[in-house]
Biopython code that builds the backbone (N, CA, C, O; Angstrom):
import numpy as np
from Bio.PDB.StructureBuilder import StructureBuilder

atoms = [
    (1, "MET", "N", (-2.532, -4.313, -24.176)),
    (1, "MET", "CA", (-2.592, -5.041, -22.916)),
    (1, "MET", "C", (-2.629, -4.080, -21.729)),
    (1, "MET", "O", (-3.399, -4.270, -20.788)),
    (2, "VAL", "N", (-1.789, -3.049, -21.785)),
    (2, "VAL", "CA", (-1.741, -2.089, -20.688)),
    (2, "VAL", "C", (-3.060, -1.336, -20.589)),
    (2, "VAL", "O", (-3.567, -1.101, -19.493)),
    (3, "TYR", "N", (-3.614, -0.957, -21.741)),
    (3, "TYR", "CA", (-4.879, -0.222, -21.734)),
    (3, "TYR", "C", (-6.017, -1.085, -21.211)),
    (3, "TYR", "O", (-6.891, -0.590, -20.500)),
    (4, "ALA", "N", (-6.017, -2.363, -21.551)),
    (4, "ALA", "CA", (-7.058, -3.271, -21.062)),
    (4, "ALA", "C", (-6.995, -3.373, -19.543)),
    (4, "ALA", "O", (-8.030, -3.372, -18.876)),
    (5, "ARG", "N", (-5.799, -3.460, -19.000)),
    (5, "ARG", "CA", (-5.632, -3.534, -17.552)),
    (5, "ARG", "C", (-6.091, -2.226, -16.900)),
    (5, "ARG", "O", (-6.726, -2.232, -15.846)),
    (6, "TYR", "N", (-5.760, -1.110, -17.546)),
    (6, "TYR", "CA", (-6.151, 0.199, -17.021)),
    (6, "TYR", "C", (-7.668, 0.329, -16.965)),
    (6, "TYR", "O", (-8.227, 0.735, -15.946)),
    (7, "TRP", "N", (-8.326, -0.017, -18.059)),
    (7, "TRP", "CA", (-9.778, 0.130, -18.109)),
    (7, "TRP", "C", (-10.479, -0.847, -17.178)),
    (7, "TRP", "O", (-11.506, -0.502, -16.593)),
    (8, "SER", "N", (-9.958, -2.044, -17.027)),
    (8, "SER", "CA", (-10.579, -2.981, -16.087)),
    (8, "SER", "C", (-10.450, -2.452, -14.658)),
    (8, "SER", "O", (-11.360, -2.630, -13.848)),
    (9, "MET", "N", (-9.335, -1.810, -14.346)),
    (9, "MET", "CA", (-9.164, -1.221, -13.015)),
    (9, "MET", "C", (-10.095, -0.027, -12.823)),
    (9, "MET", "O", (-10.623, 0.176, -11.730)),
    (10, "GLU", "N", (-10.298, 0.758, -13.871)),
    (10, "GLU", "CA", (-11.230, 1.890, -13.800)),
    (10, "GLU", "C", (-12.653, 1.399, -13.539)),
    (10, "GLU", "O", (-13.377, 1.983, -12.732)),
    (11, "ILE", "N", (-13.049, 0.335, -14.217)),
    (11, "ILE", "CA", (-14.396, -0.212, -14.034)),
    (11, "ILE", "C", (-14.542, -0.782, -12.625)),
    (11, "ILE", "O", (-15.557, -0.551, -11.967)),
    (12, "PHE", "N", (-13.532, -1.528, -12.153)),
    (12, "PHE", "CA", (-13.541, -2.067, -10.791)),
    (12, "PHE", "C", (-13.666, -0.934, -9.774)),
    (12, "PHE", "O", (-14.432, -1.031, -8.815)),
    (13, "THR", "N", (-12.910, 0.135, -9.992)),
    (13, "THR", "CA", (-12.932, 1.274, -9.081)),
    (13, "THR", "C", (-14.293, 1.958, -9.088)),
    (13, "THR", "O", (-14.782, 2.382, -8.042)),
    (14, "PHE", "N", (-14.899, 2.066, -10.255)),
    (14, "PHE", "CA", (-16.209, 2.711, -10.364)),
    (14, "PHE", "C", (-17.262, 1.961, -9.542)),
    (14, "PHE", "O", (-18.067, 2.584, -8.850)),
    (15, "PHE", "N", (-17.256, 0.641, -9.615)),
    (15, "PHE", "CA", (-18.278, -0.143, -8.926)),
    (15, "PHE", "C", (-17.956, -0.411, -7.458)),
    (15, "PHE", "O", (-18.864, -0.429, -6.628)),
    (16, "LYS", "N", (-16.693, -0.618, -7.125)),
    (16, "LYS", "CA", (-16.346, -1.070, -5.777)),
    (16, "LYS", "C", (-15.630, -0.031, -4.922)),
    (16, "LYS", "O", (-15.531, -0.202, -3.707)),
    (17, "GLY", "N", (-15.127, 1.046, -5.531)),
    (17, "GLY", "CA", (-14.281, 1.974, -4.798)),
    (17, "GLY", "C", (-14.985, 3.212, -4.287)),
    (17, "GLY", "O", (-15.972, 3.675, -4.859)),
    (18, "SER", "N", (-14.458, 3.732, -3.205)),
    (18, "SER", "CA", (-14.918, 4.987, -2.629)),
    (18, "SER", "C", (-13.705, 5.907, -2.538)),
    (18, "SER", "O", (-12.725, 5.574, -1.872)),
    (19, "LEU", "N", (-13.760, 7.059, -3.200)),
    (19, "LEU", "CA", (-12.626, 7.986, -3.229)),
    (19, "LEU", "C", (-12.380, 8.538, -1.831)),
    (19, "LEU", "O", (-13.291, 9.065, -1.193)),
    (20, "ILE", "N", (-11.141, 8.413, -1.361)),
    (20, "ILE", "CA", (-10.760, 8.913, -0.045)),
    (20, "ILE", "C", (-10.066, 10.259, -0.172)),
    (20, "ILE", "O", (-10.294, 11.155, 0.640)),
    (21, "GLY", "N", (-9.216, 10.408, -1.189)),
    (21, "GLY", "CA", (-8.525, 11.681, -1.360)),
    (21, "GLY", "C", (-7.553, 11.657, -2.516)),
    (21, "GLY", "O", (-7.416, 10.657, -3.221)),
    (22, "LYS", "N", (-6.869, 12.801, -2.698)),
    (22, "LYS", "CA", (-5.857, 12.972, -3.743)),
    (22, "LYS", "C", (-4.596, 13.533, -3.113)),
    (22, "LYS", "O", (-4.649, 14.170, -2.061)),
    (23, "ASP", "N", (-3.457, 13.293, -3.762)),
    (23, "ASP", "CA", (-2.218, 13.900, -3.300)),
    (23, "ASP", "C", (-1.813, 15.028, -4.248)),
    (23, "ASP", "O", (-2.526, 15.331, -5.205)),
    (24, "HIS", "N", (-0.663, 15.644, -3.975)),
    (24, "HIS", "CA", (-0.218, 16.792, -4.772)),
    (24, "HIS", "C", (0.165, 16.415, -6.205)),
    (24, "HIS", "O", (0.246, 17.292, -7.064)),
    (25, "GLN", "N", (0.400, 15.128, -6.478)),
    (25, "GLN", "CA", (0.743, 14.692, -7.836)),
    (25, "GLN", "C", (-0.491, 14.332, -8.655)),
    (25, "GLN", "O", (-0.380, 14.064, -9.851)),
    (26, "GLY", "N", (-1.648, 14.323, -8.034)),
    (26, "GLY", "CA", (-2.876, 13.982, -8.739)),
    (26, "GLY", "C", (-3.268, 12.522, -8.607)),
    (26, "GLY", "O", (-4.263, 12.105, -9.202)),
    (27, "ASN", "N", (-2.521, 11.731, -7.849)),
    (27, "ASN", "CA", (-2.880, 10.331, -7.608)),
    (27, "ASN", "C", (-4.147, 10.286, -6.758)),
    (27, "ASN", "O", (-4.311, 11.080, -5.831)),
    (28, "ARG", "N", (-5.038, 9.352, -7.080)),
    (28, "ARG", "CA", (-6.296, 9.217, -6.343)),
    (28, "ARG", "C", (-6.258, 7.944, -5.506)),
    (28, "ARG", "O", (-5.793, 6.903, -5.971)),
    (29, "TYR", "N", (-6.747, 8.030, -4.272)),
    (29, "TYR", "CA", (-6.696, 6.921, -3.331)),
    (29, "TYR", "C", (-8.114, 6.458, -3.017)),
    (29, "TYR", "O", (-8.996, 7.258, -2.705)),
    (30, "TYR", "N", (-8.308, 5.137, -3.108)),
    (30, "TYR", "CA", (-9.632, 4.547, -2.945)),
    (30, "TYR", "C", (-9.626, 3.488, -1.861)),
    (30, "TYR", "O", (-8.594, 2.910, -1.520)),
    (31, "GLN", "N", (-10.823, 3.257, -1.330)),
    (31, "GLN", "CA", (-11.044, 2.193, -0.361)),
    (31, "GLN", "C", (-12.286, 1.430, -0.792)),
    (31, "GLN", "O", (-13.221, 1.999, -1.355)),
    (32, "GLU", "N", (-12.278, 0.143, -0.519)),
    (32, "GLU", "CA", (-13.411, -0.707, -0.877)),
    (32, "GLU", "C", (-14.680, -0.191, -0.199)),
    (32, "GLU", "O", (-14.679, 0.131, 0.989)),
    (33, "ARG", "N", (-15.751, -0.120, -0.969)),
    (33, "ARG", "CA", (-16.995, 0.452, -0.471)),
    (33, "ARG", "C", (-17.717, -0.456, 0.521)),
    (33, "ARG", "O", (-18.148, 0.005, 1.578)),
    (34, "PHE", "N", (-17.851, -1.722, 0.196)),
    (34, "PHE", "CA", (-18.648, -2.637, 1.019)),
    (34, "PHE", "C", (-17.857, -3.893, 1.359)),
    (34, "PHE", "O", (-17.023, -4.354, 0.580)),
    (35, "LEU", "N", (-18.135, -4.424, 2.521)),
    (35, "LEU", "CA", (-17.625, -5.738, 2.928)),
    (35, "LEU", "C", (-18.847, -6.568, 3.300)),
    (35, "LEU", "O", (-19.324, -6.492, 4.432)),
    (36, "PHE", "N", (-19.356, -7.353, 2.367)),
    (36, "PHE", "CA", (-20.580, -8.091, 2.635)),
    (36, "PHE", "C", (-20.342, -9.318, 3.504)),
    (36, "PHE", "O", (-20.705, -9.327, 4.681)),
    (37, "LYS", "N", (-19.737, -10.349, 2.933)),
    (37, "LYS", "CA", (-19.606, -11.626, 3.630)),
    (37, "LYS", "C", (-18.306, -11.739, 4.409)),
    (37, "LYS", "O", (-18.224, -12.512, 5.365)),
    (38, "LYS", "N", (-17.297, -10.986, 4.018)),
    (38, "LYS", "CA", (-15.977, -11.137, 4.628)),
    (38, "LYS", "C", (-15.711, -9.981, 5.593)),
    (38, "LYS", "O", (-14.787, -9.196, 5.382)),
    (39, "ALA", "N", (-16.500, -9.878, 6.627)),
    (39, "ALA", "CA", (-16.388, -8.757, 7.557)),
    (39, "ALA", "C", (-15.122, -8.823, 8.413)),
    (39, "ALA", "O", (-14.740, -7.821, 9.016)),
    (40, "LYS", "N", (-14.468, -9.984, 8.475)),
    (40, "LYS", "CA", (-13.282, -10.112, 9.319)),
    (40, "LYS", "C", (-12.034, -9.523, 8.665)),
    (40, "LYS", "O", (-11.085, -9.161, 9.360)),
    (41, "ARG", "N", (-12.026, -9.425, 7.372)),
    (41, "ARG", "CA", (-10.831, -8.888, 6.712)),
    (41, "ARG", "C", (-10.916, -7.363, 6.609)),
    (41, "ARG", "O", (-11.987, -6.771, 6.743)),
    (42, "LYS", "N", (-9.772, -6.756, 6.370)),
    (42, "LYS", "CA", (-9.726, -5.302, 6.227)),
    (42, "LYS", "C", (-10.198, -4.899, 4.838)),
    (42, "LYS", "O", (-10.140, -5.686, 3.893)),
    (43, "GLN", "N", (-10.657, -3.679, 4.734)),
    (43, "GLN", "CA", (-11.077, -3.179, 3.432)),
    (43, "GLN", "C", (-9.862, -2.994, 2.535)),
    (43, "GLN", "O", (-8.794, -2.589, 2.994)),
    (44, "ARG", "N", (-10.034, -3.291, 1.266)),
    (44, "ARG", "CA", (-8.947, -3.107, 0.308)),
    (44, "ARG", "C", (-8.738, -1.622, 0.058)),
    (44, "ARG", "O", (-9.687, -0.839, 0.029)),
    (45, "ARG", "N", (-7.481, -1.254, -0.121)),
    (45, "ARG", "CA", (-7.122, 0.124, -0.435)),
    (45, "ARG", "C", (-6.200, 0.104, -1.635)),
    (45, "ARG", "O", (-5.346, -0.775, -1.751)),
    (46, "TRP", "N", (-6.363, 1.061, -2.523)),
    (46, "TRP", "CA", (-5.513, 1.111, -3.707)),
    (46, "TRP", "C", (-5.371, 2.540, -4.192)),
    (46, "TRP", "O", (-6.088, 3.446, -3.767)),
    (47, "VAL", "N", (-4.420, 2.706, -5.098)),
    (47, "VAL", "CA", (-4.129, 4.018, -5.671)),
    (47, "VAL", "C", (-4.279, 3.939, -7.184)),
    (47, "VAL", "O", (-3.884, 2.954, -7.808)),
    (48, "MET", "N", (-4.847, 4.973, -7.758)),
    (48, "MET", "CA", (-4.917, 5.133, -9.211)),
    (48, "MET", "C", (-3.939, 6.250, -9.548)),
    (48, "MET", "O", (-4.192, 7.421, -9.262)),
    (49, "TYR", "N", (-2.821, 5.874, -10.158)),
    (49, "TYR", "CA", (-1.769, 6.838, -10.451)),
    (49, "TYR", "C", (-2.172, 7.766, -11.584)),
    (49, "TYR", "O", (-2.871, 7.369, -12.516)),
    (50, "ARG", "N", (-1.725, 8.987, -11.486)),
    (50, "ARG", "CA", (-1.873, 9.927, -12.590)),
    (50, "ARG", "C", (-0.533, 9.921, -13.318)),
    (50, "ARG", "O", (0.469, 10.409, -12.794)),
    (51, "GLY", "N", (-0.521, 9.377, -14.505)),
    (51, "GLY", "CA", (0.731, 9.267, -15.247)),
    (51, "GLY", "C", (1.364, 7.900, -15.052)),
    (51, "GLY", "O", (0.678, 6.878, -15.051)),
    (52, "ILE", "N", (2.668, 7.894, -14.888)),
    (52, "ILE", "CA", (3.434, 6.653, -14.779)),
    (52, "ILE", "C", (3.084, 5.916, -13.486)),
    (52, "ILE", "O", (3.026, 6.519, -12.414)),
    (53, "MET", "N", (2.852, 4.604, -13.599)),
    (53, "MET", "CA", (2.549, 3.786, -12.421)),
    (53, "MET", "C", (3.855, 3.381, -11.752)),
    (53, "MET", "O", (4.477, 2.392, -12.138)),
    (54, "GLU", "N", (4.263, 4.136, -10.764)),
    (54, "GLU", "CA", (5.526, 3.926, -10.070)),
    (54, "GLU", "C", (5.258, 3.995, -8.572)),
    (54, "GLU", "O", (4.752, 5.002, -8.077)),
    (55, "GLY", "N", (5.592, 2.938, -7.851)),
    (55, "GLY", "CA", (5.314, 2.859, -6.423)),
    (55, "GLY", "C", (5.973, 3.938, -5.593)),
    (55, "GLY", "O", (5.462, 4.294, -4.532)),
    (56, "SER", "N", (7.093, 4.467, -6.049)),
    (56, "SER", "CA", (7.779, 5.499, -5.275)),
    (56, "SER", "C", (7.095, 6.858, -5.393)),
    (56, "SER", "O", (7.527, 7.821, -4.760)),
    (57, "ARG", "N", (6.046, 6.948, -6.183)),
    (57, "ARG", "CA", (5.310, 8.204, -6.318)),
    (57, "ARG", "C", (4.304, 8.413, -5.191)),
    (57, "ARG", "O", (3.677, 9.470, -5.114)),
    (58, "VAL", "N", (4.142, 7.426, -4.321)),
    (58, "VAL", "CA", (3.212, 7.550, -3.197)),
    (58, "VAL", "C", (3.922, 8.285, -2.061)),
    (58, "VAL", "O", (4.921, 7.786, -1.542)),
    (59, "PRO", "N", (3.426, 9.464, -1.664)),
    (59, "PRO", "CA", (4.072, 10.197, -0.573)),
    (59, "PRO", "C", (3.825, 9.533, 0.782)),
    (59, "PRO", "O", (2.947, 8.681, 0.918)),
    (60, "ALA", "N", (4.602, 9.931, 1.767)),
    (60, "ALA", "CA", (4.539, 9.318, 3.099)),
    (60, "ALA", "C", (3.171, 9.470, 3.744)),
    (60, "ALA", "O", (2.741, 8.596, 4.497)),
    (61, "GLU", "N", (2.478, 10.575, 3.456)),
    (61, "GLU", "CA", (1.157, 10.792, 4.054)),
    (61, "GLU", "C", (0.192, 9.674, 3.676)),
    (61, "GLU", "O", (-0.663, 9.283, 4.470)),
    (62, "TRP", "N", (0.338, 9.167, 2.459)),
    (62, "TRP", "CA", (-0.581, 8.142, 1.963)),
    (62, "TRP", "C", (-0.019, 6.735, 2.097)),
    (62, "TRP", "O", (-0.789, 5.774, 2.092)),
    (63, "PHE", "N", (1.278, 6.580, 2.215)),
    (63, "PHE", "CA", (1.892, 5.260, 2.303)),
    (63, "PHE", "C", (1.374, 4.495, 3.520)),
    (63, "PHE", "O", (0.997, 3.328, 3.409)),
    (64, "GLY", "N", (1.355, 5.146, 4.665)),
    (64, "GLY", "CA", (0.878, 4.498, 5.888)),
    (64, "GLY", "C", (-0.581, 4.104, 5.798)),
    (64, "GLY", "O", (-0.980, 3.053, 6.301)),
    (65, "TRP", "N", (-1.379, 4.945, 5.159)),
    (65, "TRP", "CA", (-2.801, 4.630, 4.999)),
    (65, "TRP", "C", (-2.990, 3.445, 4.065)),
    (65, "TRP", "O", (-3.794, 2.560, 4.356)),
    (66, "LEU", "N", (-2.266, 3.406, 2.944)),
    (66, "LEU", "CA", (-2.389, 2.310, 1.983)),
    (66, "LEU", "C", (-2.056, 0.962, 2.600)),
    (66, "LEU", "O", (-2.660, -0.052, 2.249)),
    (67, "HIS", "N", (-1.094, 0.947, 3.522)),
    (67, "HIS", "CA", (-0.627, -0.300, 4.123)),
    (67, "HIS", "C", (-1.290, -0.585, 5.468)),
    (67, "HIS", "O", (-0.774, -1.376, 6.258)),
    (68, "HIS", "N", (-2.428, 0.055, 5.734)),
    (68, "HIS", "CA", (-3.232, -0.167, 6.938)),
    (68, "HIS", "C", (-2.471, 0.134, 8.226)),
    (68, "HIS", "O", (-2.799, -0.425, 9.272)),
    (69, "SER", "N", (-1.460, 1.008, 8.174)),
    (69, "SER", "CA", (-0.788, 1.449, 9.393)),
    (69, "SER", "C", (-1.560, 2.597, 10.033)),
    (69, "SER", "O", (-1.481, 2.809, 11.243)),
    (70, "LEU", "N", (-2.304, 3.330, 9.219)),
    (70, "LEU", "CA", (-3.097, 4.469, 9.686)),
    (70, "LEU", "C", (-4.543, 4.289, 9.249)),
    (70, "LEU", "O", (-4.814, 3.775, 8.164)),
    (71, "ASP", "N", (-5.462, 4.714, 10.096)),
    (71, "ASP", "CA", (-6.875, 4.661, 9.723)),
    (71, "ASP", "C", (-7.259, 5.834, 8.829)),
    (71, "ASP", "O", (-8.125, 5.720, 7.962)),
    (72, "VAL", "N", (-6.598, 6.962, 9.060)),
    (72, "VAL", "CA", (-6.859, 8.178, 8.294)),
    (72, "VAL", "C", (-5.526, 8.658, 7.737)),
    (72, "VAL", "O", (-4.528, 8.625, 8.458)),
    (73, "PRO", "N", (-5.468, 9.105, 6.482)),
    (73, "PRO", "CA", (-4.197, 9.600, 5.945)),
    (73, "PRO", "C", (-3.705, 10.816, 6.721)),
    (73, "PRO", "O", (-4.505, 11.595, 7.240)),
    (74, "LEU", "N", (-2.397, 10.973, 6.796)),
    (74, "LEU", "CA", (-1.814, 12.109, 7.502)),
    (74, "LEU", "C", (-2.137, 13.408, 6.779)),
    (74, "LEU", "O", (-2.330, 13.428, 5.563)),
    (75, "ASP", "N", (-2.192, 14.477, 7.537)),
    (75, "ASP", "CA", (-2.446, 15.794, 6.959)),
    (75, "ASP", "C", (-1.142, 16.323, 6.375)),
    (75, "ASP", "O", (-0.155, 16.465, 7.097)),
    (76, "SER", "N", (-1.126, 16.611, 5.092)),
    (76, "SER", "CA", (0.111, 17.048, 4.431)),
    (76, "SER", "C", (0.494, 18.472, 4.807)),
    (76, "SER", "O", (1.618, 18.891, 4.533)),
    (77, "THR", "N", (-0.412, 19.229, 5.430)),
    (77, "THR", "CA", (-0.081, 20.606, 5.822)),
    (77, "THR", "C", (0.675, 20.654, 7.141)),
    (77, "THR", "O", (1.215, 21.703, 7.492)),
    (78, "LEU", "N", (0.728, 19.563, 7.874)),
    (78, "LEU", "CA", (1.401, 19.538, 9.171)),
    (78, "LEU", "C", (2.853, 19.090, 9.056)),
    (78, "LEU", "O", (3.329, 18.315, 9.885)),
    (79, "LYS", "N", (3.550, 19.563, 8.051)),
    (79, "LYS", "CA", (4.947, 19.178, 7.863)),
    (79, "LYS", "C", (5.857, 20.099, 8.660)),
    (79, "LYS", "O", (5.556, 21.277, 8.850)),
    (80, "SER", "N", (6.966, 19.552, 9.118)),
    (80, "SER", "CA", (7.970, 20.354, 9.805)),
    (80, "SER", "C", (8.788, 21.129, 8.790)),
    (80, "SER", "O", (8.796, 20.807, 7.602)),
    (81, "SER", "N", (9.477, 22.157, 9.271)),
    (81, "SER", "CA", (10.244, 23.022, 8.364)),
    (81, "SER", "C", (11.425, 22.285, 7.731)),
    (81, "SER", "O", (11.878, 22.659, 6.650)),
    (82, "TRP", "N", (11.928, 21.240, 8.397)),
    (82, "TRP", "CA", (13.093, 20.527, 7.885)),
    (82, "TRP", "C", (12.731, 19.469, 6.851)),
    (82, "TRP", "O", (13.624, 18.934, 6.195)),
    (83, "GLN", "N", (11.453, 19.151, 6.685)),
    (83, "GLN", "CA", (11.043, 18.114, 5.742)),
    (83, "GLN", "C", (11.034, 18.650, 4.315)),
    (83, "GLN", "O", (10.545, 19.747, 4.047)),
    (84, "LYS", "N", (11.580, 17.859, 3.420)),
    (84, "LYS", "CA", (11.584, 18.219, 2.005)),
    (84, "LYS", "C", (10.309, 17.700, 1.350)),
    (84, "LYS", "O", (9.708, 16.743, 1.837)),
    (85, "PRO", "N", (9.892, 18.324, 0.247)),
    (85, "PRO", "CA", (8.724, 17.788, -0.468)),
    (85, "PRO", "C", (9.042, 16.421, -1.060)),
    (85, "PRO", "O", (10.186, 16.137, -1.414)),
    (86, "HIS", "N", (8.014, 15.576, -1.163)),
    (86, "HIS", "CA", (8.197, 14.217, -1.676)),
    (86, "HIS", "C", (8.621, 14.245, -3.137)),
    (86, "HIS", "O", (8.110, 15.031, -3.935)),
    (87, "GLN", "N", (9.553, 13.382, -3.467)),
    (87, "GLN", "CA", (10.034, 13.263, -4.841)),
    (87, "GLN", "C", (10.107, 11.774, -5.169)),
    (87, "GLN", "O", (10.649, 10.986, -4.393)),
    (88, "SER", "N", (9.563, 11.399, -6.314)),
    (88, "SER", "CA", (9.596, 9.987, -6.696)),
    (88, "SER", "C", (11.006, 9.588, -7.112)),
    (88, "SER", "O", (11.887, 10.437, -7.256)),
    (89, "ASN", "N", (11.208, 8.297, -7.301)),
    (89, "ASN", "CA", (12.511, 7.763, -7.684)),
    (89, "ASN", "C", (12.941, 8.335, -9.033)),
    (89, "ASN", "O", (12.202, 8.237, -10.013)),
    (90, "GLN", "N", (14.120, 8.925, -9.086)),
    (90, "GLN", "CA", (14.605, 9.572, -10.304)),
    (90, "GLN", "C", (15.611, 8.724, -11.079)),
    (90, "GLN", "O", (16.188, 9.199, -12.058)),
    (91, "THR", "N", (15.828, 7.489, -10.661)),
    (91, "THR", "CA", (16.784, 6.618, -11.338)),
    (91, "THR", "C", (16.395, 6.429, -12.796)),
    (91, "THR", "O", (15.231, 6.177, -13.105)),
    (92, "GLY", "N", (17.357, 6.549, -13.681)),
    (92, "GLY", "CA", (17.106, 6.362, -15.105)),
    (92, "GLY", "C", (16.625, 7.612, -15.809)),
    (92, "GLY", "O", (16.341, 7.573, -17.007)),
    (93, "THR", "N", (16.527, 8.714, -15.100)),
    (93, "THR", "CA", (16.110, 9.969, -15.723)),
    (93, "THR", "C", (17.272, 10.949, -15.723)),
    (93, "THR", "O", (18.338, 10.666, -15.176)),
    (94, "SER", "N", (17.058, 12.088, -16.335)),
    (94, "SER", "CA", (18.108, 13.108, -16.357)),
    (94, "SER", "C", (18.280, 13.755, -14.982)),
    (94, "SER", "O", (19.285, 14.426, -14.743)),
    (95, "LEU", "N", (17.327, 13.568, -14.084)),
    (95, "LEU", "CA", (17.404, 14.144, -12.740)),
    (95, "LEU", "C", (18.089, 13.220, -11.735)),
    (95, "LEU", "O", (18.211, 13.573, -10.562)),
    (96, "ALA", "N", (18.535, 12.052, -12.172)),
    (96, "ALA", "CA", (19.179, 11.092, -11.272)),
    (96, "ALA", "C", (20.486, 11.671, -10.727)),
    (96, "ALA", "O", (21.160, 12.450, -11.401)),
    (97, "TYR", "N", (20.830, 11.280, -9.505)),
    (97, "TYR", "CA", (22.059, 11.752, -8.881)),
    (97, "TYR", "C", (23.264, 11.093, -9.548)),
    (97, "TYR", "O", (23.327, 9.871, -9.687)),
    (98, "ARG", "N", (24.188, 11.906, -9.944)),
    (98, "ARG", "CA", (25.441, 11.417, -10.523)),
    (98, "ARG", "C", (26.588, 12.117, -9.808)),
    (98, "ARG", "O", (26.798, 13.314, -10.008)),
    (99, "PRO", "N", (27.333, 11.393, -8.979)),
    (99, "PRO", "CA", (28.423, 12.036, -8.247)),
    (99, "PRO", "C", (29.515, 12.503, -9.193)),
    (99, "PRO", "O", (29.760, 11.900, -10.237)),
    (100, "SER", "N", (30.161, 13.588, -8.804)),
    (100, "SER", "CA", (31.241, 14.094, -9.651)),
    (100, "SER", "C", (32.448, 13.178, -9.485)),
    (100, "SER", "O", (32.891, 12.914, -8.367)),
    (101, "MET", "N", (32.968, 12.705, -10.592)),
    (101, "MET", "CA", (34.116, 11.803, -10.570)),
    (101, "MET", "C", (35.233, 12.459, -11.370)),
    (101, "MET", "O", (34.973, 13.171, -12.340)),
    (102, "PRO", "N", (36.465, 12.221, -10.966)),
    (102, "PRO", "CA", (37.564, 12.813, -11.732)),
    (102, "PRO", "C", (37.617, 12.221, -13.137)),
    (102, "PRO", "O", (37.334, 11.042, -13.346)),
    (103, "ARG", "N", (37.977, 13.052, -14.069)),
    (103, "ARG", "CA", (38.090, 12.565, -15.444)),
    (103, "ARG", "C", (39.302, 11.660, -15.570)),
    (103, "ARG", "O", (40.197, 11.665, -14.725)),
    (104, "GLU", "N", (39.308, 10.902, -16.621)),
    (104, "GLU", "CA", (40.391, 9.956, -16.833)),
    (104, "GLU", "C", (41.725, 10.700, -16.927)),
    (104, "GLU", "O", (41.838, 11.691, -17.649)),
    (105, "GLY", "N", (42.718, 10.226, -16.204)),
    (105, "GLY", "CA", (44.039, 10.827, -16.249)),
    (105, "GLY", "C", (44.235, 11.939, -15.238)),
    (105, "GLY", "O", (45.335, 12.480, -15.129)),
    (106, "THR", "N", (43.195, 12.298, -14.493)),
    (106, "THR", "CA", (43.340, 13.373, -13.511)),
    (106, "THR", "C", (43.316, 12.857, -12.079)),
    (106, "THR", "O", (43.258, 13.646, -11.136)),
    (107, "GLN", "N", (43.361, 11.535, -11.910)),
    (107, "GLN", "CA", (43.364, 10.986, -10.558)),
    (107, "GLN", "C", (44.708, 11.252, -9.898)),
    (107, "GLN", "O", (45.735, 11.404, -10.558)),
    (108, "LYS", "N", (44.663, 11.302, -8.579)),
    (108, "LYS", "CA", (45.897, 11.523, -7.836)),
    (108, "LYS", "C", (46.818, 10.328, -8.022)),
    (108, "LYS", "O", (46.361, 9.193, -8.153)),
    (109, "SER", "N", (48.101, 10.589, -8.032)),
    (109, "SER", "CA", (49.064, 9.497, -8.214)),
    (109, "SER", "C", (49.171, 8.678, -6.925)),
    (109, "SER", "O", (48.850, 9.152, -5.836)),
    (110, "VAL", "N", (49.624, 7.458, -7.079)),
    (110, "VAL", "CA", (49.776, 6.550, -5.944)),
    (110, "VAL", "C", (50.959, 7.032, -5.108)),
    (110, "VAL", "O", (52.014, 7.347, -5.658)),
    (111, "PRO", "N", (50.796, 7.095, -3.776)),
    (111, "PRO", "CA", (51.905, 7.557, -2.935)),
    (111, "PRO", "C", (53.109, 6.615, -3.019)),
    (111, "PRO", "O", (52.972, 5.418, -3.272)),
    (112, "GLU", "N", (54.280, 7.189, -2.799)),
    (112, "GLU", "CA", (55.508, 6.387, -2.856)),
    (112, "GLU", "C", (55.506, 5.353, -1.742)),
    (112, "GLU", "O", (55.002, 5.603, -0.647)),
    (113, "GLY", "N", (56.066, 4.210, -2.028)),
    (113, "GLY", "CA", (56.161, 3.142, -1.047)),
    (113, "GLY", "C", (54.946, 2.221, -1.052)),
    (113, "GLY", "O", (54.912, 1.252, -0.294)),
    (114, "TYR", "N", (53.966, 2.496, -1.876)),
    (114, "TYR", "CA", (52.783, 1.643, -1.947)),
    (114, "TYR", "C", (53.058, 0.495, -2.889)),
    (114, "TYR", "O", (53.474, 0.704, -4.028)),
    (115, "GLU", "N", (52.826, -0.714, -2.419)),
    (115, "GLU", "CA", (52.986, -1.894, -3.263)),
    (115, "GLU", "C", (51.664, -2.626, -3.337)),
    (115, "GLU", "O", (51.131, -3.020, -2.300)),
    (116, "PRO", "N", (51.115, -2.824, -4.520)),
    (116, "PRO", "CA", (49.856, -3.561, -4.622)),
    (116, "PRO", "C", (50.064, -5.026, -4.245)),
    (116, "PRO", "O", (51.147, -5.582, -4.430)),
    (117, "TRP", "N", (49.027, -5.627, -3.723)),
    (117, "TRP", "CA", (49.083, -7.023, -3.324)),
    (117, "TRP", "C", (49.079, -7.892, -4.569)),
    (117, "TRP", "O", (48.283, -7.678, -5.484)),
    (118, "ARG", "N", (49.963, -8.863, -4.598)),
    (118, "ARG", "CA", (50.032, -9.809, -5.713)),
    (118, "ARG", "C", (49.919, -11.211, -5.141)),
    (118, "ARG", "O", (50.745, -11.610, -4.319)),
    (119, "PRO", "N", (48.920, -11.957, -5.556)),
    (119, "PRO", "CA", (48.785, -13.310, -5.028)),
    (119, "PRO", "C", (49.955, -14.184, -5.463)),
    (119, "PRO", "O", (50.469, -14.050, -6.574)),
    (120, "SER", "N", (50.359, -15.065, -4.586)),
    (120, "SER", "CA", (51.501, -15.930, -4.934)),
    (120, "SER", "C", (51.059, -17.306, -5.329)),
    (120, "SER", "O", (51.891, -18.154, -5.650)),
]
sb = StructureBuilder()
sb.init_structure("model")
sb.init_model(0)
sb.init_chain("A")
sb.init_seg("    ")
for serial, (resi, resn, name, xyz) in enumerate(atoms, 1):
    if name == "N":
        sb.init_residue(resn, " ", resi, " ")
    sb.init_atom(name, np.array(xyz, "f"), 0.0, 1.0, " ", f" {name:<3s}", serial, name[0])
structure = sb.get_structure()
């Protein structure tokens, strides 16, 4: 099923798409080639992911273009020194953030005079 969807999208892209550019991850960005009868609507834009199809893999330079906020994608070379490189969502992987938590039995003791609330 997944392969059928992939190939149908490849065929659609071949006939209707015009390659606009690529990002550093190898994702390809396309725009609809022609608008025959529906000239009032905007051209469709889409991404063909390289690898896993995950929406968080779209960098900021291309996000604005995909959502029709920008007419031309941003130049990725014009980054400020404080900006970090784009990283996709790491949840569920070994690279996910895991805060350091105290091990069982090593938590600080409750201060004296503390009484937990007990409903009456």
